[in-house]
Short mmCIF file of the C-alpha atoms (twelve columns), coordinates in Angstrom:
data_MODEL
# 
_entry.id   MODEL 
# 
loop_
_atom_site.group_PDB 
_atom_site.id 
_atom_site.type_symbol 
_atom_site.label_atom_id 
_atom_site.label_alt_id 
_atom_site.label_comp_id 
_atom_site.label_asym_id 
_atom_site.label_seq_id 
_atom_site.Cartn_x 
_atom_site.Cartn_y 
_atom_site.Cartn_z 
_atom_site.pdbx_PDB_model_num 
ATOM 1  C CA . UNK A 1  86.599 -137.346 -4.546  1 
ATOM 2  C CA . UNK A 2  88.447 -134.039 -4.655  1 
ATOM 3  C CA . UNK A 3  87.044 -131.052 -2.789  1 
ATOM 4  C CA . UNK A 4  86.288 -127.860 -4.674  1 
ATOM 5  C CA . UNK A 5  88.442 -124.856 -3.797  1 
ATOM 6  C CA . UNK A 6  86.888 -122.578 -1.182  1 
ATOM 7  C CA . UNK A 7  84.671 -119.881 -2.628  1 
ATOM 8  C CA . UNK A 8  84.299 -121.501 -6.014  1 
ATOM 9  C CA . UNK A 9  80.575 -122.134 -5.554  1 
ATOM 10 C CA . UNK A 10 79.931 -118.539 -4.556  1 
ATOM 11 C CA . UNK A 11 81.912 -117.340 -7.578  1 
ATOM 12 C CA . UNK A 12 79.855 -119.567 -9.861  1 
ATOM 13 C CA . UNK A 13 76.621 -118.321 -8.319  1 
ATOM 14 C CA . UNK A 14 77.755 -114.714 -8.725  1 
ATOM 15 C CA . UNK A 15 78.591 -115.390 -12.391 1 
ATOM 16 C CA . UNK A 16 75.136 -116.883 -12.967 1 
ATOM 17 C CA . UNK A 17 73.519 -113.877 -11.277 1 
ATOM 18 C CA . UNK A 18 75.527 -111.546 -13.507 1 
ATOM 19 C CA . UNK A 19 74.615 -113.475 -16.676 1 
ATOM 20 C CA . UNK A 20 70.933 -113.456 -15.745 1 
ATOM 21 C CA . UNK A 21 71.094 -109.725 -15.059 1 
ATOM 22 C CA . UNK A 22 72.695 -109.117 -18.466 1 
ATOM 23 C CA . UNK A 23 69.917 -111.119 -20.144 1 
ATOM 24 C CA . UNK A 24 67.289 -109.095 -18.305 1 
ATOM 25 C CA . UNK A 25 68.979 -105.844 -19.316 1 
ATOM 26 C CA . UNK A 26 69.081 -106.942 -22.982 1 
ATOM 27 C CA . UNK A 27 65.405 -107.979 -22.832 1 
ATOM 28 C CA . UNK A 28 64.401 -104.679 -21.215 1 
ATOM 29 C CA . UNK A 29 66.315 -102.641 -23.824 1 
ATOM 30 C CA . UNK A 30 64.799 -104.612 -26.696 1 
ATOM 31 C CA . UNK A 31 61.309 -104.288 -25.195 1 
ATOM 32 C CA . UNK A 32 61.671 -100.518 -24.851 1 
ATOM 33 C CA . UNK A 33 63.220 -100.086 -28.297 1 
ATOM 34 C CA . UNK A 34 66.552 -98.883  -26.953 1 
ATOM 35 C CA . UNK A 35 69.602 -99.672  -29.114 1 
ATOM 36 C CA . UNK A 36 71.579 -102.573 -27.647 1 
ATOM 37 C CA . UNK A 37 74.491 -101.667 -25.399 1 
ATOM 38 C CA . UNK A 38 78.004 -102.959 -25.859 1 
ATOM 39 C CA . UNK A 39 79.201 -106.030 -23.978 1 
ATOM 40 C CA . UNK A 40 81.499 -103.970 -21.734 1 
ATOM 41 C CA . UNK A 41 78.654 -101.639 -20.790 1 
ATOM 42 C CA . UNK A 42 76.345 -104.563 -20.058 1 
ATOM 43 C CA . UNK A 43 79.059 -106.234 -17.980 1 
ATOM 44 C CA . UNK A 44 79.685 -103.120 -15.894 1 
ATOM 45 C CA . UNK A 45 75.997 -102.417 -15.340 1 
ATOM 46 C CA . UNK A 46 75.197 -106.047 -14.495 1 
ATOM 47 C CA . UNK A 47 78.054 -106.151 -11.981 1 
ATOM 48 C CA . UNK A 48 76.802 -102.929 -10.377 1 
ATOM 49 C CA . UNK A 49 73.224 -104.228 -10.157 1 
ATOM 50 C CA . UNK A 50 74.296 -107.564 -8.649  1 
ATOM 51 C CA . UNK A 51 76.571 -105.848 -6.121  1 
ATOM 52 C CA . UNK A 52 73.807 -103.423 -5.118  1 
ATOM 53 C CA . UNK A 53 71.344 -106.288 -4.698  1 
ATOM 54 C CA . UNK A 54 73.796 -108.156 -2.456  1 
ATOM 55 C CA . UNK A 55 74.411 -105.046 -0.353  1 
ATOM 56 C CA . UNK A 56 70.677 -104.501 0.128   1 
ATOM 57 C CA . UNK A 57 70.117 -108.148 1.053   1 
ATOM 58 C CA . UNK A 58 72.941 -108.074 3.608   1 
ATOM 59 C CA . UNK A 59 71.448 -105.013 5.282   1 
ATOM 60 C CA . UNK A 60 67.838 -106.194 5.150   1 
ATOM 61 C CA . UNK A 61 68.797 -109.727 6.161   1 
ATOM 62 C CA . UNK A 62 70.368 -108.454 9.382   1 
ATOM 63 C CA . UNK A 63 67.258 -106.436 10.190  1 
ATOM 64 C CA . UNK A 64 65.004 -109.426 9.512   1 
ATOM 65 C CA . UNK A 65 67.108 -111.635 11.812  1 
ATOM 66 C CA . UNK A 66 67.002 -108.961 14.499  1 
ATOM 67 C CA . UNK A 67 63.185 -108.747 14.227  1 
ATOM 68 C CA . UNK A 68 62.855 -112.537 14.349  1 
ATOM 69 C CA . UNK A 69 65.008 -112.708 17.481  1 
ATOM 70 C CA . UNK A 70 62.951 -109.992 19.172  1 
ATOM 71 C CA . UNK A 71 59.738 -111.838 18.289  1 
ATOM 72 C CA . UNK A 72 61.159 -115.113 19.588  1 
ATOM 73 C CA . UNK A 73 62.180 -113.484 22.869  1 
ATOM 74 C CA . UNK A 74 58.726 -111.934 23.284  1 
ATOM 75 C CA . UNK A 75 57.085 -115.285 22.551  1 
ATOM 76 C CA . UNK A 76 59.296 -117.151 25.012  1 
ATOM 77 C CA . UNK A 77 58.660 -114.518 27.679  1 
ATOM 78 C CA . UNK A 78 54.870 -114.837 27.177  1 
ATOM 79 C CA . UNK A 79 55.085 -118.634 26.986  1 
ATOM 80 C CA . UNK A 80 56.932 -118.842 30.291  1 
ATOM 81 C CA . UNK A 81 54.549 -116.313 31.846  1 
ATOM 82 C CA . UNK A 82 57.235 -113.752 32.645  1 
ATOM 83 C CA . UNK A 83 56.383 -110.102 32.138  1 
# 
């Protein structure tokens, strides 16, 4: 069985995220009675939204890991009876 090229899964996932975002944008525009945007406009906006979401998750994910590590250290300190 041949291995997939590196990064191909992440590219596919990113494409699915972008397609889903475009569908949501179309649905939101239709729901609000806004004239539909062109495909290029939808593409650009979807890409921007997906990129922003990834940036936020990277930042927040690091903070969450930091908080979890601090909590683990405090638990281990209390568990071992060290103050």
